[in-house]
C-alpha positions as CSV (number, residue, x, y, z in Angstrom):
1,X,92.1,83.6,96.4
2,X,92.4,84.6,92.8
3,X,93.0,82.4,89.8
4,X,94.5,83.3,86.3
5,X,91.0,83.7,84.9
6,X,90.1,86.4,87.4
7,X,93.3,88.3,86.5
8,X,92.6,88.1,82.8
9,X,89.0,89.2,83.2
10,X,90.2,92.2,85.3
11,X,92.8,93.1,82.7
12,X,90.3,92.8,79.8
13,X,87.8,95.1,81.5
14,X,90.5,97.5,82.9
15,X,89.5,96.9,86.5
16,X,91.7,97.8,89.4
17,X,92.3,95.0,92.0
18,X,93.0,95.2,95.7
19,X,95.0,92.2,96.9
20,X,95.1,91.6,100.7
21,X,95.2,88.8,103.3
22,X,91.5,88.1,103.8
23,X,92.3,85.8,106.7
24,X,93.9,88.6,108.7
25,X,91.7,89.7,111.6
26,X,89.9,92.9,110.7
27,X,91.4,93.3,107.2
28,X,88.2,93.5,105.3
29,X,86.7,96.0,107.7
30,X,89.8,98.1,107.6
31,X,89.8,98.2,103.7
32,X,86.1,99.2,103.7
33,X,87.0,102.0,106.1
34,X,89.7,103.2,103.7
35,X,92.8,101.9,105.4
36,X,95.9,101.4,103.1
37,X,96.3,97.6,103.4
38,X,97.6,95.2,100.8
39,X,98.5,96.0,97.2
40,X,96.5,97.8,94.6
41,X,97.0,97.0,90.9
42,X,95.7,98.4,87.7
43,X,95.9,97.3,84.1
44,X,95.3,100.7,82.7
45,X,93.1,101.5,79.7
46,X,93.0,99.8,76.3
47,X,96.0,101.8,75.2
48,X,98.0,100.7,78.2
49,X,97.8,104.1,80.0
50,X,97.7,103.8,83.8
51,X,95.4,106.0,85.8
52,X,97.0,108.9,87.7
53,X,98.5,108.1,91.0
């Protein structure tokens, strides 16, 4: 679960986020193993530039 404050802090510090269903069986393990599950977001840098894909 993520609230608006978490989103704002991530944006202010230019942190990427990985949003996924934590209740899904094996989801956290799969992400730690590098599986492409969920949605990744990025706020870019201070000038609004996004990191390379």
